[in-house]
C-alpha positions, 0 to 999 in steps of 0.5 A: 220778764216784762210782757207787752200787750200788742195787736196783730198787724194782720188781723188785729187780735191781741197779743201778749209778747215778751219784751225781748221778743223780736218775732212772733206768730199770731195764734189767731191768723198765723201771721208772722210778725216782727216786734218793733220798738221806736222810743217808748212805743212797741208795735208789730209789722207783718214780715210779708210786708217787710219782705215785699218792701225788701224785694221792692228795694232790691229791684229798685237798686238793681234798676238804678245800677242798670240805669247808671251802667246804661248812662256810663256806656252812653257817655263812653260811646259819645267820647269814643264816637268823637274819636272816630270823627273825620274833619273835612277841609271846610271844617265839617266833621263826619263819621267815616264810611266805607262808601266814602272811602271807596269813592275817594280812592276811585276819584283819586285813582281816576284823577291820578291816572288821567293826570299821569297819562296826560302829563306823559303825553304833554311833558315827555314823561317829566310830570309822570312821577307826580301823577303816580305820587298822587295815585299812591297818596290817594290810595293810601288815604282811602285805605286809611279811611276804609280801615277807620270806617271798619273800626268805627262799625265794629265799635258801634256794633259792640256798643249797640250790643252792650246797650241792647243787653242792658235794656233787656236786663232793665226790662226784666227788672221792671 
């Protein structure tokens, strides 16, 4: 059996180690060592260093996974947010709001009511159905926008909650 003459990486003491040994404990400082072979060279590396490096790599992989997950949910949210956008008649895009929906319903209902009353007085009732149709269409569109605004707010809360959780986990890893 061939014996290698090595040094303890921790204290520098001489060590006589069988060539087949993978691990050894220094009899001078009790350091746990791994015997490494690279080509014709053999040396020792303290296991604590390996464990620290391994722990660091595990933390780094966990951090990268969380960062990738954060980037993924941000991309998904951008896509989902885009699906909620409302395009106005001038081409301007905006997110739906409950306030805007209620305002639109009040304006449509008010105008339709005014038109219905005015048309009833002026045309002998022939234009009243158009006013009622205008009120109905305005209320339908307003309720539709109100529903879309509610769906957007719920989706935004879910996204914010998921993002907040990931940021907390990321802070814990760092």
